[in-house]
N, C-alpha and C positions, 0 to 999 in steps of 0.2 A: 484794358486787359492787364492781368498781373504778370509778374516776372515769369512764372512757369508757362502760362499760355503764350506770352509774347516771345520769350527767348528760348525756352526748352522744348516746348511742344512741337515746333516745326521740325526739329531734329528727330524727335520720337516718331513723328509721322513719316518722315523720310526713311527712317530705318524700317518701320513696319510695312509701309506701303511701297517701299522701293526694292523689295526682294526680287532677285533675278527669277524666282519661280513665277512671278507675275508678268514677266516680259512677253511671253507668247500670248497671254490674255490681253495685254495692252495692245499688242499688234493686231489681234483679231478685232478689237473694239474700234480701232482707228480705220479699218478697211473701208468703211462706207463714207468717209469724209471727202469733201471736195470744195473748191472755191474758198470763200471767206468763212473762216471757222471761228466760233466763239468757244473758248475752253473755260468752263466753270470750275473753280478750284484748281488752278494751275499748279500750286504747290511748288516743289523744287524742280519741276520740269521733267518728270519721269517719262512723259509721253513724247518728248522731243526725240526726233530721229525715227519715229514710227508713223509720221504723217505721210499719206500717199502723195505721189507726185502731182496729183490733181488739186492738192491744197495750195492756194496762192498766198494766203496770209492767215496767221493765227492771232487773235486778240485774247489776251489772258485776263481773267477776273481772279484776283488773288488778294485777300485782305492782309496777309502777313508780309511785312517788309523783310523779315528775316528769311522766309521761304523764297521770296523773289530774289534776294541776294544770293541764296544758295543755288538758284537756277541760273545764275549769271553766265557761267561757262557754257552751259548747254544752250542757252539762248544765243550767245555770241557765235557758237559753232553750228547753229541750225541752218540748213539750206533753205528753209522756209522762214520768211520774215515773221518775227514774233514781237508784239508790243503789249505792254500792260495797259489795259483799257478800262479797268473798273476794280472796285474794292468789295462790292457787296452784291451777291447774286439776287438778293431780294429787291434791289433798286438798281436796275441796269441803265447806264447813261447813254443809251443808244435809241435811235428812232425805230419805228415799226418797220418790219420786213427788211432788216439790215443784213442778216447773215444767211449764207447758203447751208450751213450745217453747224452743229454744236457738239461738244464733247464733255463728258463728265466721268471721272474715274475716282471712286471712293470719296465722293464729295457730298452727295445727297443725304448721307447719314448725319451730317453735322449742321446743316443749315437750319437755323432756329425756326423760321416760318417757311417751311418747304412749299406749301401751296402757293404762297405769294411768289416765291422764286420761280416755280414752274410756270405760273401764268406770265411772269415777266419774260421768261425764256421763250415761251410760245409767241409772245408779242413781237420779239425782235427777230424771230426766224421768218424767212420767206415761206410762202405757201409751198408745200411739198418738200421742205427742207428735212434733212435727217438729223435726229438727235441720237448720237451713239453713246451708250453708257455701259459702265462696268461698276457695279455697286454691291455691297454686302447688305444683308438685312434679314427679314422674316424667313425663318427656316420652314421647310415643308413638313417636318416631323413634329408631332405634338410634344414629345419628350424634350426635344431640343428647344422648342418654343418656350417651355417652362424655364429652362436654364437661361435663355435669353432675357426673359423678364426678371429673373433674379439678379443677373449680372449687369443689366443695363444701368441702374443707378451708379454703380462704380465706374462703368465704362464712360458714362457721360462726364463724370468728374475728372477722370484722368486723361481723357482723349478729346477734350475740347468740345464737349456736347454731343459726341458720337452716339447715335442710337443703334441698338441691335435689332429692334423689332419692326422697323419700317418695312412695309410691303411696297417695294418700289414700283412694280408694274401697276398695282392698284392705285397708288398715288398719282402716277402719270396719267392713268385713264380718267381719274377724277378731277384733274387739274390742267386740262388743255391739250392733251396728247392722245393719239391713237398708237398703241404699241403694235409695231409691224413685224417684229421678230424678237424672240426671247429664248435664251438658253439658261436654265437654272440648275445649279449643281453645287456640291461642296468642294471647296478648294483643298487640294491635297496638302497634307502636312500642317494643317491649321485646325485647332479645336472647332468642332462643328458650330457651336454658338456664335463664333466669330467668322466662320468661313462659308456661310450660305450665300452664294453669289448669284447675281442676275447680270447677264451680258446680253445686250440687245439693242434694238433701234426703235425709234418712235418718230412720228411726224405730228406737227401741230394740227389740232382738230379744226376742221372748217366750222365757222360760226355763222 
């Protein structure tokens, strides 16, 4: 990675995705977690403090050393044990059926090979496990979709490969998951091309 992606981008992401306006949405997303949890795209630890009491441990997948360092004080102060357990969601270093639940907030937009990452995630989750997610992506309105397509090339360059047009529920359904609950809406105070959110749960599909 270059200097911008390595040293600057983690701070940009922390600023944009760490808004206090998102705190209630993060709390809602974490509600269904329990047991051993895998968090994909841990970042600077903005979900720490919102894990339910039923969570016994969190294993964080985070490629950025800078972001992990930024999360240091949150990790140290967490009542739930947190450890860094992987660097790449596309290649998870865990056995099959390892985790009781998984969490992703504003991460699926940036993974280069998202289908591969979703199949990996389904592999390491136990049958019946919950995948709780809060993601932005494909807007419901045609006019906003056109803006997303126009803006996406710039967004990918300045935001670490972030896509604006990914249809998260559809991608989950096509790559190893059954969506069990979904709430889609525009985030208040954010331009609509960037603020079309999907908050929901999914479970690994029986094969």
